[in-house]
MITI-749276 format. One record per residue (C-alpha): residue number from 1; residue in three letters; x, y, z. Coordinates in pm, whole numbers, plus 50000, padded with zeros to 5 digits. Example, Ala and Ser with C-alpha at 12.3 -4.5 7.8 and 13.67 -1.06 7.14 Angstrom:
<recs>
{rec 1, 'ALA', {51230, 49550, 50780}}
{rec 2, 'SER', {51367, 49894, 50714}}
</recs>
This chain:
<recs>
{rec 1, 'MET', {35520, 07829, 69945}}
{rec 2, 'ASN', {35570, 07493, 69781}}
{rec 3, 'SER', {35349, 07239, 69954}}
{rec 4, 'LYS', {35609, 06964, 69873}}
{rec 5, 'VAL', {35865, 07116, 70111}}
{rec 6, 'THR', {35907, 06882, 70408}}
{rec 7, 'PRO', {35828, 07011, 70757}}
{rec 8, 'ILE', {36192, 06970, 70868}}
{rec 9, 'VAL', {36326, 07173, 70574}}
{rec 10, 'GLU', {36058, 07439, 70615}}
{rec 11, 'GLY', {36127, 07453, 70988}}
{rec 12, 'GLY', {36498, 07504, 70925}}
{rec 13, 'LEU', {36430, 07780, 70675}}
{rec 14, 'MET', {36192, 07957, 70913}}
{rec 15, 'ALA', {36437, 07927, 71203}}
{rec 16, 'ALA', {36711, 08078, 70988}}
{rec 17, 'LEU', {36480, 08356, 70870}}
{rec 18, 'THR', {36381, 08434, 71231}}
{rec 19, 'ALA', {36748, 08457, 71329}}
{rec 20, 'ILE', {36823, 08687, 71034}}
{rec 21, 'LEU', {36531, 08914, 71121}}
{rec 22, 'GLY', {36641, 08916, 71485}}
{rec 23, 'LEU', {36994, 09020, 71389}}
{rec 24, 'ALA', {36862, 09290, 71156}}
{rec 25, 'SER', {36628, 09427, 71423}}
{rec 26, 'VAL', {36922, 09473, 71662}}
{rec 27, 'TYR', {37199, 09592, 71432}}
{rec 28, 'LEU', {37013, 09807, 71177}}
{rec 29, 'PRO', {36945, 10156, 71319}}
{rec 30, 'ILE', {36588, 10293, 71295}}
{rec 31, 'VAL', {36487, 10030, 71036}}
{rec 32, 'GLY', {36538, 09766, 71304}}
{rec 33, 'LEU', {36241, 09905, 71498}}
{rec 34, 'VAL', {36016, 09816, 71204}}
{rec 35, 'ILE', {36185, 09481, 71140}}
{rec 36, 'GLU', {36103, 09377, 71498}}
{rec 37, 'PHE', {35737, 09341, 71401}}
{rec 38, 'PHE', {35839, 09088, 71133}}
{rec 39, 'CYS', {36039, 08868, 71373}}
{rec 40, 'PRO', {35745, 08650, 71488}}
{rec 41, 'ILE', {35603, 08600, 71136}}
{rec 42, 'PRO', {35815, 08299, 71026}}
{rec 43, 'ILE', {35722, 08115, 71345}}
{rec 44, 'VAL', {35356, 08206, 71298}}
{rec 45, 'VAL', {35350, 08074, 70941}}
{rec 46, 'LEU', {35541, 07756, 71032}}
{rec 47, 'THR', {35317, 07680, 71331}}
{rec 48, 'VAL', {34999, 07724, 71125}}
{rec 49, 'ARG', {35133, 07508, 70840}}
{rec 50, 'GLN', {35319, 07235, 71031}}
{rec 51, 'GLY', {35191, 07246, 71388}}
{rec 52, 'LEU', {35311, 07340, 71734}}
{rec 53, 'LYS', {35587, 07079, 71748}}
{rec 54, 'PHE', {35775, 07213, 71448}}
{rec 55, 'GLY', {35709, 07572, 71555}}
{rec 56, 'THR', {35865, 07502, 71896}}
{rec 57, 'ALA', {36165, 07332, 71733}}
{rec 58, 'ALA', {36216, 07637, 71510}}
{rec 59, 'VAL', {36205, 07869, 71813}}
{rec 60, 'VAL', {36479, 07665, 71983}}
{rec 61, 'ALA', {36686, 07648, 71664}}
{rec 62, 'SER', {36657, 08023, 71600}}
{rec 63, 'PHE', {36757, 08091, 71962}}
{rec 64, 'ILE', {37071, 07879, 71922}}
{rec 65, 'LEU', {37159, 08062, 71600}}
{rec 66, 'LEU', {37113, 08399, 71768}}
{rec 67, 'LEU', {37334, 08289, 72060}}
{rec 68, 'MET', {37616, 08235, 71813}}
{rec 69, 'PHE', {37603, 08593, 71685}}
{rec 70, 'MET', {37472, 08826, 71956}}
{rec 71, 'GLY', {37515, 08666, 72296}}
{rec 72, 'PRO', {37260, 08547, 72554}}
{rec 73, 'VAL', {37095, 08875, 72657}}
{rec 74, 'LEU', {36978, 08992, 72316}}
{rec 75, 'SER', {36902, 08634, 72210}}
{rec 76, 'ILE', {36674, 08587, 72509}}
{rec 77, 'ARG', {36506, 08919, 72428}}
{rec 78, 'ILE', {36428, 08811, 72070}}
{rec 79, 'ALA', {36316, 08465, 72181}}
{rec 80, 'LEU', {36087, 08592, 72456}}
{rec 81, 'SER', {35945, 08904, 72293}}
{rec 82, 'PHE', {35891, 08770, 71943}}
{rec 83, 'SER', {35953, 08399, 71885}}
{rec 84, 'LEU', {35733, 08274, 72170}}
{rec 85, 'CYS', {35465, 08530, 72082}}
{rec 86, 'GLY', {35476, 08404, 71723}}
{rec 87, 'LEU', {35433, 08051, 71854}}
{rec 88, 'VAL', {35124, 08147, 72056}}
{rec 89, 'LEU', {34970, 08347, 71770}}
{rec 90, 'GLY', {35042, 08070, 71521}}
{rec 91, 'GLU', {34880, 07804, 71740}}
{rec 92, 'CYS', {34572, 08022, 71794}}
{rec 93, 'LEU', {34540, 08077, 71418}}
{rec 94, 'ARG', {34590, 07706, 71350}}
{rec 95, 'ARG', {34301, 07626, 71582}}
{rec 96, 'GLY', {34078, 07872, 71397}}
{rec 97, 'PHE', {34028, 08112, 71687}}
{rec 98, 'SER', {33866, 08452, 71639}}
{rec 99, 'ALA', {34073, 08770, 71629}}
{rec 100, 'VAL', {34004, 08845, 71996}}
{rec 101, 'LYS', {34099, 08493, 72107}}
{rec 102, 'CYS', {34420, 08521, 71905}}
{rec 103, 'LEU', {34518, 08865, 72031}}
{rec 104, 'VAL', {34452, 08815, 72403}}
{rec 105, 'PRO', {34684, 08511, 72457}}
{rec 106, 'THR', {34952, 08667, 72235}}
{rec 107, 'LEU', {34933, 08992, 72430}}
{rec 108, 'ALA', {34952, 08800, 72758}}
{rec 109, 'MET', {35265, 08619, 72637}}
{rec 110, 'SER', {35422, 08944, 72515}}
{rec 111, 'PHE', {35351, 09118, 72846}}
{rec 112, 'ALA', {35491, 08823, 73042}}
{rec 113, 'ALA', {35804, 08840, 72825}}
{rec 114, 'GLN', {35849, 09210, 72907}}
{rec 115, 'ILE', {35818, 09135, 73280}}
{rec 116, 'VAL', {36069, 08848, 73259}}
{rec 117, 'MET', {36320, 09066, 73075}}
{rec 118, 'LEU', {36283, 09344, 73332}}
{rec 119, 'VAL', {36339, 09098, 73618}}
{rec 120, 'MET', {36633, 08949, 73432}}
{rec 121, 'PHE', {36802, 09286, 73384}}
{rec 122, 'MET', {36735, 09401, 73739}}
{rec 123, 'GLY', {36796, 09075, 73922}}
{rec 124, 'ILE', {37052, 08875, 73728}}
{rec 125, 'MET', {37249, 09157, 73566}}
{rec 126, 'GLY', {37206, 09409, 73847}}
{rec 127, 'VAL', {37081, 09685, 73617}}
{rec 128, 'ASP', {36822, 09917, 73776}}
{rec 129, 'LEU', {36628, 10009, 73459}}
{rec 130, 'ILE', {36356, 10193, 73651}}
{rec 131, 'GLY', {36604, 10404, 73845}}
{rec 132, 'GLU', {36809, 10477, 73531}}
{rec 133, 'ASN', {36499, 10585, 73338}}
{rec 134, 'MET', {36394, 10814, 73623}}
{rec 135, 'GLN', {36744, 10967, 73623}}
{rec 136, 'ILE', {36725, 11021, 73246}}
{rec 137, 'ILE', {36393, 11201, 73292}}
{rec 138, 'ARG', {36542, 11428, 73561}}
{rec 139, 'GLU', {36845, 11508, 73348}}
{rec 140, 'SER', {36637, 11586, 73040}}
{rec 141, 'PHE', {36419, 11824, 73243}}
{rec 142, 'ASP', {36727, 11990, 73392}}
{rec 143, 'GLN', {36867, 12054, 73044}}
{rec 144, 'SER', {36533, 12201, 72936}}
{rec 145, 'PHE', {36525, 12433, 73239}}
{rec 146, 'LYS', {36879, 12555, 73164}}
{rec 147, 'PHE', {36768, 12637, 72810}}
{rec 148, 'TYR', {36464, 12829, 72939}}
{rec 149, 'GLU', {36683, 13019, 73188}}
{rec 150, 'GLU', {36912, 13127, 72903}}
{rec 151, 'MET', {36604, 13240, 72710}}
{rec 152, 'GLY', {36505, 13467, 73000}}
{rec 153, 'VAL', {36198, 13281, 73126}}
{rec 154, 'ASP', {36067, 13394, 73466}}
{rec 155, 'PRO', {36269, 13212, 73739}}
{rec 156, 'GLU', {35955, 13164, 73952}}
{rec 157, 'THR', {35786, 12979, 73670}}
{rec 158, 'ILE', {36092, 12759, 73624}}
{rec 159, 'GLY', {36111, 12699, 73998}}
{rec 160, 'TYR', {35748, 12586, 74010}}
{rec 161, 'SER', {35809, 12351, 73718}}
{rec 162, 'LYS', {36113, 12203, 73891}}
{rec 163, 'THR', {35898, 12102, 74186}}
{rec 164, 'MET', {35688, 11891, 73949}}
{rec 165, 'ILE', {35979, 11686, 73816}}
{rec 166, 'GLU', {36016, 11445, 74107}}
{rec 167, 'PRO', {35642, 11353, 74128}}
{rec 168, 'ILE', {35639, 11291, 73752}}
{rec 169, 'ALA', {35954, 11077, 73767}}
{rec 170, 'ARG', {35815, 10876, 74060}}
{rec 171, 'LEU', {35483, 10826, 73881}}
{rec 172, 'ILE', {35659, 10698, 73570}}
{rec 173, 'GLY', {35863, 10459, 73785}}
{rec 174, 'LEU', {35546, 10348, 73965}}
{rec 175, 'LEU', {35368, 10283, 73636}}
{rec 176, 'THR', {35642, 10063, 73491}}
{rec 177, 'PRO', {35402, 09766, 73446}}
{rec 178, 'ILE', {35161, 09986, 73249}}
{rec 179, 'ILE', {35449, 10108, 73029}}
{rec 180, 'LEU', {35555, 09747, 72970}}
{rec 181, 'PHE', {35196, 09661, 72885}}
{rec 182, 'PHE', {35190, 09934, 72621}}
{rec 183, 'VAL', {35515, 09799, 72473}}
{rec 184, 'ALA', {35363, 09450, 72463}}
{rec 185, 'LEU', {35043, 09588, 72308}}
{rec 186, 'ILE', {35235, 09769, 72033}}
{rec 187, 'ASN', {35440, 09457, 71957}}
{rec 188, 'THR', {35131, 09235, 71950}}
{rec 189, 'VAL', {34917, 09460, 71732}}
{rec 190, 'GLY', {35204, 09536, 71496}}
{rec 191, 'SER', {35294, 09170, 71450}}
{rec 192, 'TYR', {34927, 09072, 71414}}
{rec 193, 'CYS', {34869, 09327, 71135}}
{rec 194, 'ILE', {35182, 09219, 70950}}
{rec 195, 'ALA', {35085, 08852, 70989}}
{rec 196, 'LYS', {34744, 08932, 70843}}
{rec 197, 'TRP', {34910, 09100, 70544}}
{rec 198, 'ILE', {35157, 08811, 70494}}
{rec 199, 'PHE', {34883, 08547, 70518}}
{rec 200, 'LYS', {34686, 08732, 70250}}
{rec 201, 'LYS', {34991, 08728, 70023}}
{rec 202, 'LEU', {35042, 08356, 70087}}
{rec 203, 'LYS', {34668, 08292, 70035}}
{rec 204, 'MET', {34642, 08135, 70379}}
{rec 205, 'LYS', {34333, 08156, 70595}}
{rec 206, 'PHE', {34350, 08413, 70876}}
{rec 207, 'ALA', {34133, 08485, 71180}}
{rec 208, 'GLU', {33795, 08650, 71147}}
{rec 209, 'PRO', {33833, 09031, 71163}}
{rec 210, 'LEU', {33771, 09223, 71481}}
{rec 211, 'PRO', {33418, 09362, 71526}}
{rec 212, 'PRO', {33366, 09731, 71435}}
{rec 213, 'PHE', {33513, 09965, 71697}}
{rec 214, 'ALA', {33165, 10100, 71774}}
{rec 215, 'GLN', {33067, 09751, 71899}}
{rec 216, 'TRP', {33362, 09689, 72133}}
{rec 217, 'ARG', {33257, 09592, 72485}}
{rec 218, 'PHE', {33453, 09462, 72782}}
{rec 219, 'PRO', {33343, 09245, 73079}}
{rec 220, 'ILE', {33201, 09414, 73389}}
{rec 221, 'ALA', {33498, 09269, 73581}}
{rec 222, 'PHE', {33700, 09577, 73482}}
{rec 223, 'LEU', {33450, 09801, 73664}}
{rec 224, 'TYR', {33499, 09593, 73978}}
{rec 225, 'LEU', {33876, 09607, 73925}}
{rec 226, 'ALA', {33861, 09987, 73918}}
{rec 227, 'ALA', {33650, 09998, 74234}}
{rec 228, 'PHE', {33871, 09758, 74434}}
{rec 229, 'SER', {34186, 09930, 74306}}
{rec 230, 'ALA', {34057, 10265, 74435}}
{rec 231, 'LEU', {33991, 10102, 74772}}
{rec 232, 'GLY', {34339, 09947, 74759}}
{rec 233, 'ILE', {34498, 10291, 74714}}
{rec 234, 'TYR', {34302, 10423, 75013}}
{rec 235, 'TRP', {34398, 10123, 75230}}
{rec 236, 'SER', {34763, 10143, 75121}}
{rec 237, 'GLU', {34783, 10502, 75245}}
{rec 238, 'SER', {34617, 10406, 75573}}
{rec 239, 'TRP', {34838, 10100, 75627}}
{rec 240, 'GLN', {35152, 10257, 75477}}
{rec 241, 'SER', {35185, 09960, 75241}}
{rec 242, 'GLY', {35409, 10035, 74942}}
{rec 243, 'GLY', {35340, 09701, 74775}}
{rec 244, 'LEU', {34962, 09740, 74792}}
{rec 245, 'HIS', {34992, 10096, 74662}}
{rec 246, 'PHE', {35206, 09981, 74367}}
{rec 247, 'VAL', {34962, 09707, 74267}}
{rec 248, 'SER', {34651, 09920, 74321}}
{rec 249, 'VAL', {34776, 10218, 74119}}
{rec 250, 'ASN', {34871, 10002, 73822}}
{rec 251, 'ALA', {34544, 09807, 73840}}
{rec 252, 'LEU', {34346, 10132, 73852}}
{rec 253, 'PHE', {34532, 10275, 73551}}
{rec 254, 'PHE', {34474, 09952, 73359}}
{rec 255, 'ALA', {34103, 09952, 73439}}
{rec 256, 'ALA', {34082, 10320, 73342}}
{rec 257, 'LEU', {34247, 10246, 73007}}
{rec 258, 'ILE', {33993, 09972, 72940}}
{rec 259, 'GLY', {33714, 10210, 73042}}
{rec 260, 'LEU', {33856, 10477, 72812}}
{rec 261, 'THR', {33861, 10232, 72522}}
{rec 262, 'GLN', {33499, 10134, 72583}}
{rec 263, 'GLY', {33403, 10500, 72629}}
{rec 264, 'LEU', {33557, 10591, 72292}}
{rec 265, 'SER', {33379, 10292, 72140}}
{rec 266, 'LEU', {33050, 10423, 72282}}
{rec 267, 'LEU', {33129, 10766, 72140}}
{rec 268, 'SER', {33189, 10606, 71801}}
{rec 269, 'PHE', {32855, 10423, 71830}}
{rec 270, 'ILE', {32675, 10752, 71902}}
{rec 271, 'ALA', {32847, 10914, 71604}}
{rec 272, 'ASP', {32731, 10627, 71382}}
{rec 273, 'ARG', {32376, 10641, 71517}}
{rec 274, 'TYR', {32338, 11012, 71446}}
{rec 275, 'ASN', {32525, 10996, 71114}}
{rec 276, 'ILE', {32797, 11239, 71220}}
{rec 277, 'SER', {33041, 11295, 70934}}
{rec 278, 'LYS', {33390, 11145, 70951}}
{rec 279, 'PHE', {33547, 11491, 70950}}
{rec 280, 'VAL', {33344, 11610, 71250}}
{rec 281, 'ARG', {33395, 11291, 71449}}
{rec 282, 'ARG', {33771, 11313, 71394}}
{rec 283, 'ILE', {33767, 11663, 71538}}
{rec 284, 'ILE', {33564, 11537, 71835}}
{rec 285, 'PHE', {33807, 11250, 71899}}
{rec 286, 'VAL', {34110, 11481, 71877}}
{rec 287, 'VAL', {33953, 11729, 72122}}
{rec 288, 'VAL', {33868, 11448, 72363}}
{rec 289, 'ILE', {34213, 11288, 72346}}
{rec 290, 'LEU', {34395, 11619, 72398}}
{rec 291, 'ASN', {34187, 11721, 72701}}
{rec 292, 'PHE', {34260, 11533, 73024}}
{rec 293, 'MET', {33923, 11621, 73181}}
{rec 294, 'PHE', {33738, 11481, 72878}}
{rec 295, 'LEU', {33950, 11165, 72895}}
{rec 296, 'GLU', {33847, 11113, 73256}}
{rec 297, 'ILE', {33479, 11162, 73172}}
{rec 298, 'ILE', {33500, 10920, 72879}}
{rec 299, 'ALA', {33684, 10663, 73092}}
{rec 300, 'PHE', {33423, 10676, 73371}}
{rec 301, 'THR', {33143, 10661, 73113}}
{rec 302, 'GLY', {33304, 10354, 72957}}
{rec 303, 'LEU', {33332, 10181, 73294}}
{rec 304, 'PHE', {32967, 10248, 73380}}
{rec 305, 'ASP', {32865, 10141, 73029}}
{rec 306, 'MET', {32977, 09792, 73129}}
{rec 307, 'ILE', {32686, 09772, 73371}}
{rec 308, 'PHE', {32424, 10005, 73220}}
{rec 309, 'ASP', {32479, 09924, 72848}}
{rec 310, 'TYR', {32396, 10266, 72707}}
{rec 311, 'ARG', {32398, 10131, 72351}}
{rec 312, 'LYS', {32104, 09905, 72423}}
{rec 313, 'ARG', {31918, 10194, 72583}}
{rec 314, 'LEU', {31981, 10415, 72279}}
{rec 315, 'GLN', {31866, 10142, 72044}}
{rec 316, 'LYS', {31541, 10100, 72240}}
{rec 317, 'LYS', {31465, 10470, 72194}}
{rec 318, 'SER', {31496, 10447, 71818}}
</recs>
């Protein structure tokens, strides 16, 4: 970009570009899903180049432009999910933070945006998204069972499968925060990778890269979170507390996901230490990911690695 462009002009251009990308992400089928990851980039670039004040002004301006073309609901979605996340990521990059310190606040903002949108749809607009999604799951299973019945599948087998629908639907509804977290994680990682690519093209300084996956470690607090969440589930059943059960189940799943990530990182470290070929380690990872029992073992190993530090023990033996 031309360095002689004034901050006001650049801010206006970036606000317009954000609005255009927001419109394209909504109205272009299939391609719009990819364009969504580009929506925060103009705000990120502007915030790094001109500061938080101009980045915030561009977010407000782009929101007003979007209001003129797509109404409040979709405009709020773009502003919350992408523009504000771009503002946070841009400010972190401007301050020279590391990759981890850039990703964590951006992910937190993205997750908060998903929660706000869910509350907005359910509270203000009266749309029960969780209930509707559960109904869609039931209907899709019912259609599948009808197809299997026409194919001549054993009715007893179909009957047993039908009994599993409701628990699965309830579990998905119960884990709505985890699902929203995954959506926020995908948005954050996707936008971060695209921002990294754009910054390279613009010859702008980006954050230091993430450490190798084999060196990823998380605080021991996640082990305590898993332990207290398990106790919370037990207490919720004893006290018949639906709220405590909801919070505890989601917290336990979140802690297990963190443990799984650290467990896979430990597995990658072991593969590096014993010089296992890339082909063999890919097979190992695929087998682990496709087997639920292995996933549980890896998740528990990752959680206990937070306190025992198996990598340090392996390095001492060498």
